[in-house]
N, C-alpha and C positions, 0 to 999 in steps of 0.2 A: 821149549816154552821160553819165550824171550821176555826180558825185562829191560827197562831203560832207566838210566840214572837220572834222566830228566824228570821222570815220573816217580821213581821209587826210592825208598830208604835203603840205600845200597849196603850199608853195614849189616842190616838185618838179614839180607839175602846172602851176603858173604859168610856170615856166621851161622847160616843154615837155620835161622829162627823162623823162616817163612814156611807155613804149612797150608796156606789158603791163598787163593787169588781170584779176582773177578775178571772175566773175559767176555768180550762181545760174542753175540751169536755166531758171527763170522769166524772169529778166532777159535771158538769152541767146536765148530763143525767137524774138525778132524780129530777130536779127542774122544777117548772112551775110557771107562773104568777098567783098571788093570794095565793100561798102557804105560810103557816106560818112556819118559820124555827127558830130553836134555834140558838143563836149566842154564840159561845164558843171560849175562848182563852186558849190554852193549856189544853183543856178538861173542863175548868171551865165555867159553864153557866153564861153568863152576862145578858142575856135577850132574847127576841124574836122579830122577825121582819117579815113583810110580803113583799114578792117579788112583785114589781110593774111593772117590765119590764125585759126582757132578750133580749139582742141584741148582734150582732157580730160587733166588731170594729177592725180596723187595728191598730197595735202597733203605727204606725206613726201618727195616729189620736188622740192619747191621749193628752188632753189639760191640761193646768194649772188648769182649773176648775175641770176636772176629777180627777187630783191629789189631789185637795182640798177635793172633796167628797170621795175620796179613803182613806183619813186620812194621806196624805203626805204633808200637809201644802202648797199645790200648787206647789211643786217641782217635775216636770215631771221626771227628772233624778233619783230622789230617788224612784219613783214608778217603773221605769225600773229596778233599782238595786234590788228592792224587788221581782219583777217577776223572776229575775235570781236566787235569793236565794230560791224562791219557786220551782225552777226546770224548769221554762220555758227557752227554748233555741231558739234563733233566729239567723240564719246566715243573713248576709247583704241582700241576695236575698229574705229572708222570712220576713223582717221587714214590708212588705206591707200585710202580711197574716192576715186574720181575726182571732180574738181570742174572745171567749165567754165573754160577759160583763153582769153582773147582777146588776140591781138597786133594792134597797129595802128600805122600810121605817119602822121605829120603830112603834110598836103597843103600844099606850100610856097606855092602861090598863095593859099590860104585861111588857113593857119595861121601864116604867118610874116610 
């Protein structure tokens, strides 16, 4: 599962504080619950994690807690800005649209 420093708060990822991510339908297509995935930042392998759930959420439903688990220090507006940098585009009428949401956990034997 790749992350880009152009989009993402890299310190949170390097410190293994990220436990959720939003992915497009295309990126999510090859993922499933229980899957072990590589966690990469700009191509560099940081560790591995296991996906524990995949849900669809509305952009308007993203909470402060989600922003914290996503590595954005609980700042929802920063999470929204990162989604825009990643290429997500939402018109006002689409802000209620569901987007893919993946939760994952680090595998201690591989991640820590």
